[in-house]
C-alpha positions as CSV (number, residue, x, y, z in Angstrom):
1,M,-28.9,37.9,-32.7
2,I,-28.5,40.8,-35.6
3,L,-31.3,39.5,-37.7
4,K,-33.1,39.4,-34.7
5,L,-32.5,42.8,-33.4
6,I,-33.2,43.7,-37.0
7,W,-36.8,42.3,-37.0
8,R,-37.6,43.6,-33.6
9,N,-36.5,47.1,-35.0
10,L,-38.9,47.1,-37.7
11,W,-42.0,46.3,-35.3
12,R,-41.1,48.6,-32.5
13,N,-43.0,51.2,-34.8
14,S,-45.0,49.3,-37.2
15,R,-47.0,52.1,-38.4
16,R,-44.1,53.9,-39.5
17,T,-43.0,50.0,-41.2
18,L,-46.1,49.5,-42.8
19,I,-46.1,52.8,-44.4
20,T,-42.5,52.5,-46.2
21,M,-43.6,49.0,-47.0
22,A,-47.0,50.3,-48.7
23,S,-44.7,53.0,-50.4
24,I,-42.3,50.5,-51.5
25,A,-45.1,47.9,-52.7
26,F,-46.9,50.2,-54.8
27,A,-44.1,51.7,-56.5
28,V,-43.7,47.8,-58.0
29,L,-47.3,47.5,-58.4
30,F,-47.5,50.7,-60.7
31,A,-44.2,49.8,-62.6
32,I,-45.1,46.4,-62.8
33,L,-48.6,47.2,-64.2
34,M,-47.4,49.7,-66.9
35,K,-44.9,48.0,-68.4
36,S,-47.4,44.7,-68.7
37,L,-50.0,46.9,-70.1
38,Q,-47.3,48.5,-72.9
39,D,-46.4,45.1,-73.9
40,G,-49.7,43.6,-74.0
41,V,-51.0,46.3,-76.5
42,F,-48.0,46.1,-78.3
43,N,-48.1,42.3,-79.0
44,N,-52.2,42.7,-79.4
45,L,-51.4,45.3,-82.3
46,I,-48.3,43.0,-83.7
47,K,-50.9,40.0,-83.4
48,N,-53.5,41.9,-85.1
49,V,-51.8,43.7,-87.9
50,V,-48.6,40.3,-88.2
51,R,-50.0,37.1,-87.0
52,Y,-53.6,37.7,-88.4
53,Y,-53.0,38.5,-91.9
54,S,-48.8,39.3,-93.0
55,G,-46.8,36.8,-91.3
56,Y,-43.8,37.0,-89.3
57,V,-41.9,36.5,-92.5
58,Q,-43.0,37.1,-96.8
59,I,-41.5,35.9,-99.7
60,H,-42.1,38.0,-102.8
61,Q,-40.9,38.6,-106.4
62,K,-38.0,40.7,-106.4
63,G,-39.5,44.1,-106.7
64,Y,-43.2,43.3,-105.9
65,W,-42.6,45.4,-102.7
66,D,-41.9,48.5,-104.2
67,E,-44.7,48.2,-107.2
68,Q,-47.1,45.8,-105.8
69,V,-49.2,45.0,-109.1
70,L,-50.9,41.5,-110.5
71,D,-47.7,41.4,-113.0
72,N,-45.3,41.1,-110.2
73,C,-46.2,37.5,-109.3
74,F,-44.3,34.8,-109.6
75,E,-44.7,30.7,-110.4
76,M,-45.2,28.7,-107.4
77,E,-41.9,26.2,-108.1
78,N,-41.4,22.7,-106.6
79,V,-37.6,24.0,-105.9
80,L,-38.9,27.1,-103.7
81,T,-41.3,24.3,-101.4
82,N,-38.5,22.0,-100.8
83,K,-36.4,24.8,-99.5
84,L,-38.7,26.0,-97.4
85,Q,-39.9,23.0,-95.9
86,Q,-36.4,22.0,-95.2
87,N,-35.5,24.9,-92.8
88,S,-36.9,23.7,-89.1
89,Q,-37.8,27.0,-88.1
90,I,-40.8,27.8,-90.4
91,K,-43.8,25.7,-89.3
92,E,-46.7,27.3,-92.3
93,I,-46.4,28.0,-95.4
94,V,-49.3,30.1,-97.0
95,P,-49.5,30.9,-100.2
96,R,-51.5,33.8,-101.5
97,L,-52.7,36.1,-104.9
98,E,-53.7,39.1,-103.6
99,T,-54.9,42.0,-105.6
100,F,-57.4,45.4,-105.5
101,V,-60.9,44.7,-107.4
102,L,-64.0,46.0,-107.1
103,I,-66.8,44.5,-105.3
104,S,-70.3,45.0,-106.1
105,K,-73.9,44.5,-104.7
106,E,-76.9,45.1,-106.7
107,N,-76.1,48.9,-107.0
108,T,-73.4,49.4,-104.3
109,S,-69.5,49.3,-105.2
110,K,-66.4,49.4,-103.0
111,G,-63.1,49.2,-103.6
112,C,-61.2,46.0,-101.4
113,M,-58.3,43.6,-101.4
114,L,-59.2,40.4,-102.7
115,V,-56.9,37.9,-100.9
116,G,-56.8,34.4,-102.7
117,T,-55.7,32.1,-100.2
118,D,-55.2,28.4,-99.3
119,A,-58.4,27.5,-96.7
120,V,-56.7,25.1,-94.8
121,K,-53.3,26.8,-94.6
122,E,-54.6,30.3,-94.1
123,N,-56.7,28.9,-91.1
124,N,-53.4,27.4,-89.4
125,L,-51.8,30.5,-89.7
126,T,-54.3,33.4,-89.0
127,Q,-57.1,31.3,-87.7
128,L,-59.7,32.9,-89.9
129,K,-62.1,30.2,-89.3
130,S,-62.3,31.3,-85.9
131,K,-63.2,34.3,-86.3
132,L,-66.6,33.7,-88.5
133,I,-69.6,35.9,-86.9
134,N,-71.9,34.4,-89.4
135,G,-71.9,31.7,-92.1
136,S,-69.3,29.1,-92.5
137,Y,-65.8,28.3,-93.7
138,F,-64.7,28.0,-97.0
139,N,-62.7,25.2,-98.3
140,N,-60.1,25.0,-101.2
141,N,-62.6,23.1,-104.3
142,E,-65.2,25.9,-103.9
143,A,-66.0,29.0,-105.7
144,S,-67.5,31.5,-102.8
145,V,-66.2,34.2,-100.5
146,I,-65.5,35.4,-97.3
147,L,-66.0,38.9,-96.4
148,A,-64.7,41.1,-93.5
149,E,-67.5,42.2,-91.7
150,G,-66.8,46.0,-92.1
151,L,-66.8,45.4,-95.7
152,A,-69.7,43.2,-95.9
153,K,-71.8,46.4,-94.2
154,R,-70.7,48.8,-96.4
155,I,-72.2,46.9,-99.0
156,N,-75.1,45.5,-97.4
157,A,-74.0,42.1,-98.0
158,K,-75.1,38.9,-95.9
159,V,-74.4,35.2,-96.1
160,N,-75.8,33.6,-99.5
161,D,-76.1,36.6,-100.8
162,T,-74.2,36.6,-104.1
163,I,-71.2,39.5,-105.0
164,V,-69.4,40.6,-108.1
165,L,-65.8,41.4,-108.2
166,F,-64.5,43.2,-111.1
167,G,-61.0,44.5,-111.9
168,Q,-57.7,43.9,-114.0
169,G,-56.3,40.2,-114.0
170,F,-53.1,39.0,-115.3
171,H,-51.3,40.8,-118.2
172,G,-53.9,43.2,-118.1
173,A,-56.6,41.0,-118.7
174,M,-60.3,41.7,-118.2
175,A,-61.4,40.1,-114.8
176,A,-64.8,39.6,-113.7
177,G,-66.9,37.1,-111.8
178,K,-69.9,36.6,-109.4
179,Y,-69.4,35.0,-106.2
180,K,-71.9,33.6,-103.2
181,V,-70.6,34.8,-99.7
182,K,-69.9,31.8,-97.7
183,G,-69.3,33.6,-94.3
184,I,-68.7,36.9,-92.6
185,V,-65.5,37.4,-90.6
186,H,-64.1,39.8,-87.4
187,L,-61.1,41.2,-88.3
188,A,-59.5,43.2,-85.2
189,L,-58.0,45.9,-87.0
190,P,-60.2,48.3,-88.5
191,A,-57.9,48.5,-91.7
192,L,-58.4,45.2,-92.6
193,N,-62.2,44.7,-91.2
194,D,-62.9,47.4,-93.9
195,A,-61.5,46.4,-97.4
196,F,-60.8,42.2,-96.9
197,V,-62.8,39.6,-99.4
198,Y,-60.9,36.1,-99.3
199,L,-61.4,33.7,-101.9
200,P,-60.0,29.8,-102.5
201,L,-56.5,30.3,-104.0
202,T,-57.6,28.6,-107.3
203,A,-60.8,30.3,-107.7
204,T,-58.9,33.4,-107.7
205,Q,-56.3,32.4,-110.0
206,Y,-58.8,31.7,-112.3
207,F,-60.8,34.5,-111.9
208,L,-57.4,36.8,-112.6
209,G,-56.1,34.4,-115.5
210,A,-52.9,33.8,-113.3
211,E,-52.6,30.5,-113.6
212,N,-50.2,28.7,-110.4
213,R,-48.8,32.0,-109.7
214,L,-48.7,34.2,-106.7
215,T,-48.2,37.4,-105.1
216,S,-46.2,36.7,-101.7
217,I,-45.9,33.1,-99.2
218,S,-46.6,34.1,-95.8
219,L,-44.6,31.9,-93.5
220,G,-45.4,31.3,-89.9
221,I,-42.3,30.6,-87.7
222,D,-41.5,29.0,-84.5
223,N,-40.8,32.0,-82.6
224,P,-41.3,35.8,-83.3
225,K,-38.2,36.4,-82.0
226,N,-36.3,34.3,-84.5
227,G,-37.5,36.6,-87.5
228,N,-34.8,38.4,-88.8
229,I,-32.6,34.9,-88.4
230,V,-35.2,33.1,-90.8
231,V,-35.0,36.1,-93.5
232,K,-31.4,35.9,-93.7
233,N,-31.4,32.5,-93.7
234,L,-34.0,32.7,-96.5
235,K,-32.0,35.1,-98.7
236,T,-29.0,32.5,-98.6
237,T,-30.9,29.8,-99.7
238,I,-33.5,30.7,-102.1
239,G,-31.5,33.0,-104.4
240,Q,-31.5,36.2,-105.7
241,K,-34.7,35.7,-107.9
242,Y,-36.9,36.5,-104.6
243,E,-37.1,39.0,-101.9
244,V,-37.4,38.2,-98.4
245,M,-38.9,40.6,-95.8
246,S,-39.8,40.4,-91.9
247,W,-42.8,42.2,-91.1
248,Q,-41.0,45.1,-89.6
249,E,-39.4,45.8,-93.3
250,M,-42.8,45.8,-94.0
251,M,-44.9,48.0,-91.9
252,P,-41.9,50.2,-90.5
253,E,-44.9,52.9,-89.4
254,I,-45.9,50.0,-86.8
255,D,-42.6,48.9,-85.9
256,N,-41.5,52.7,-85.2
257,H,-44.6,53.6,-83.1
258,I,-43.2,50.8,-80.8
259,K,-39.8,51.9,-80.4
260,A,-41.4,55.5,-80.1
261,D,-43.7,54.6,-77.2
262,G,-40.8,51.8,-75.8
263,F,-38.8,55.3,-75.5
264,S,-41.6,57.4,-73.7
265,F,-42.4,54.4,-71.3
266,Y,-38.4,54.8,-70.0
267,I,-39.5,58.5,-69.6
268,F,-42.7,58.0,-68.0
269,S,-40.9,55.2,-65.8
270,G,-38.0,57.5,-64.6
271,I,-40.8,60.2,-63.7
272,L,-41.9,57.3,-61.7
273,Y,-39.1,56.2,-60.2
274,L,-38.3,59.8,-59.5
275,I,-41.5,60.5,-57.5
276,I,-41.2,57.2,-56.0
277,G,-37.8,58.1,-54.8
278,F,-38.5,61.2,-53.3
279,G,-41.4,59.7,-51.2
280,L,-39.0,56.9,-49.7
281,F,-36.2,59.2,-49.3
282,G,-38.7,61.2,-47.2
283,T,-39.7,58.1,-45.5
284,I,-36.2,57.0,-44.7
285,L,-35.4,60.1,-43.7
286,M,-38.4,60.5,-41.2
287,M,-37.1,57.4,-39.9
288,T,-33.5,58.4,-39.1
289,L,-34.2,61.7,-37.6
290,E,-37.0,60.2,-35.5
291,R,-34.2,57.4,-34.1
292,T,-30.8,60.3,-33.7
293,R,-31.6,60.0,-29.5
294,E,-31.4,56.1,-29.8
295,F,-28.5,56.3,-32.3
296,G,-26.8,58.5,-29.8
297,M,-27.4,56.3,-26.6
298,L,-26.4,52.7,-28.3
299,I,-22.9,53.9,-29.5
300,A,-22.5,55.7,-26.4
301,I,-23.1,52.8,-24.1
302,G,-20.8,51.1,-26.8
303,M,-21.9,49.8,-29.7
304,K,-19.4,50.2,-32.7
305,K,-20.9,52.5,-35.5
306,N,-19.9,49.3,-38.4
307,K,-22.3,47.3,-36.4
308,L,-24.8,50.1,-36.0
309,K,-24.6,50.3,-39.9
310,L,-25.1,47.1,-40.8
311,I,-28.2,46.6,-38.7
312,L,-29.6,49.8,-40.4
313,L,-28.7,48.8,-43.4
314,G,-30.0,45.2,-43.0
315,E,-33.6,47.0,-41.7
316,T,-33.5,49.0,-45.0
317,F,-32.8,45.8,-47.1
318,L,-35.5,43.6,-45.4
319,I,-38.3,46.7,-45.3
320,T,-37.4,47.0,-48.8
321,L,-37.6,43.3,-49.9
322,L,-40.7,42.7,-47.9
323,G,-42.5,45.7,-50.0
324,V,-41.4,44.4,-52.9
325,V,-42.9,40.9,-52.5
326,L,-46.0,42.6,-51.3
327,G,-46.1,44.8,-54.5
328,M,-45.3,41.5,-56.7
329,L,-48.4,39.5,-55.2
330,L,-50.8,42.6,-55.6
331,S,-50.1,43.0,-59.1
332,L,-50.0,39.6,-60.2
333,P,-53.7,39.1,-60.0
334,S,-54.6,42.4,-61.8
335,V,-51.9,41.8,-64.9
336,L,-53.8,38.2,-65.1
337,Y,-57.2,39.6,-65.1
338,L,-56.3,42.6,-67.1
339,Q,-54.7,40.0,-69.6
340,E,-58.0,38.2,-69.7
341,K,-60.3,40.9,-69.6
342,P,-58.6,44.2,-71.0
343,I,-59.8,47.7,-71.2
344,R,-62.0,48.3,-74.1
345,F,-62.7,51.7,-75.2
346,S,-65.9,52.6,-77.0
347,G,-67.8,55.5,-78.7
348,E,-65.7,58.6,-79.5
349,I,-62.1,56.8,-77.9
350,A,-62.8,54.0,-80.1
351,K,-63.0,55.9,-83.3
352,A,-60.1,57.7,-82.8
353,Y,-58.2,54.9,-82.2
354,E,-59.8,53.7,-85.0
355,Q,-59.3,56.5,-87.5
356,F,-55.6,55.4,-86.7
357,G,-55.9,51.8,-87.9
358,F,-56.3,50.7,-84.1
359,E,-58.0,48.5,-82.3
360,A,-59.3,50.4,-79.1
361,V,-58.5,47.3,-76.6
362,F,-55.3,47.3,-74.2
363,P,-54.8,44.5,-72.8
364,T,-51.9,43.2,-70.2
365,E,-49.3,40.6,-70.8
366,F,-48.2,38.2,-68.1
367,N,-44.2,38.1,-68.0
368,P,-41.9,36.9,-65.2
369,V,-39.4,39.0,-66.7
370,V,-41.2,42.0,-65.9
371,F,-41.8,41.3,-62.4
372,I,-38.2,40.2,-62.1
373,N,-37.0,43.6,-63.7
374,Q,-38.8,46.0,-62.2
375,S,-39.0,45.0,-58.6
376,L,-35.0,44.6,-59.0
377,V,-35.0,48.3,-60.2
378,V,-37.3,49.5,-56.9
379,L,-35.2,47.4,-54.8
380,C,-31.5,48.9,-55.9
381,M,-33.2,52.0,-55.9
382,A,-34.5,51.8,-52.0
383,T,-31.0,50.5,-51.2
384,L,-29.7,52.9,-52.3
385,I,-31.7,55.4,-50.7
386,G,-30.9,53.2,-47.8
387,L,-27.4,54.3,-47.5
388,Y,-28.1,57.8,-46.2
389,P,-28.9,56.4,-42.2
390,L,-25.0,54.7,-42.6
391,W,-23.6,58.3,-43.9
392,F,-25.9,59.9,-41.0
393,V,-24.4,57.4,-38.3
394,N,-21.3,58.1,-39.9
395,G,-21.1,61.7,-38.9
396,L,-22.8,61.4,-35.7
397,N,-22.1,62.8,-32.5
398,P,-23.3,60.6,-29.6
399,V,-23.0,63.4,-27.1
400,E,-25.4,65.8,-29.3
401,A,-27.4,63.2,-30.4
402,M,-28.9,62.3,-26.7
403,K,-29.7,66.0,-25.9
404,K,-32.2,65.6,-29.0
């Protein structure tokens, strides 16, 4: 009986009910979109930098990270490989030999990062082959390079051109070699796209005079959230000879940027909820004052205040629930659409982002937890505001109320 009465009360004034539902629905919509967009941007940034290059965990010779020179490389030992393979959380093991060299084509020379890597394992970790925009992928048995798109443009190099690499090899030896350009890849992060050249690991070791030596081992793990656990386990199993670092340790500026932006999200969310709360309170206040005479008459003919409070609380909760569900339904297609077709800036805005090393792409990320959490916040806030009519009825004088 009470549920039927609550439902009928809501639709006696359908315009008022729809306005309240709409305010709650848009609150949920904005909250979910803002959080989904933030998560999508952060995960895209992490994916571009971490998953597409460094890996979530790296192993180096102890002291290498503080002094990243070729002389601090280490020999790949079977004991180390076996220990890494025994860890069930590690899915990919990518050996690399990296150093800065000079790349030249005809009269043009630029500094770049030479990445010597296993062609198959590199592709398994970073999907490098899928980033090809021209040419073909290399294999471990050839001495040809893959250039990042930005670097190729800087030296005006194309597929099948010959480039020269020149630098300092292991123990100060001179390193120089000519290589054919096998392919060109587009790397999402501008800083990587303007500087990287890939060469098969064996050819790189020969070029630098560092046979069977590596500067790092990048690891792909089953769950990115377990990165710190993997680091802790490896530190106890592979010994003190090596340093094991998570991507947060290697790139603290990105980690700090994410934390700072995460804090700013809560500030903006608080402002958003404050605006929504005042708007919702105004609507509830209007609904309550409009029904003052009605409340007085109900109490005068014998309805107990507690039962009236229960009805009003039920009305508030039901209209809030309907608004929250409507908001979730409205936000779902928006989030899914922006996940598949993210917002992309171009022109001056894109250049401004690239100067800070970020790709000007803003996708959303669909996460059911975001939908639930943001909806619960709005639901709790609206229900809390809905306590006002209960307080109003508790102090209501039916005689004075019926005169209004």
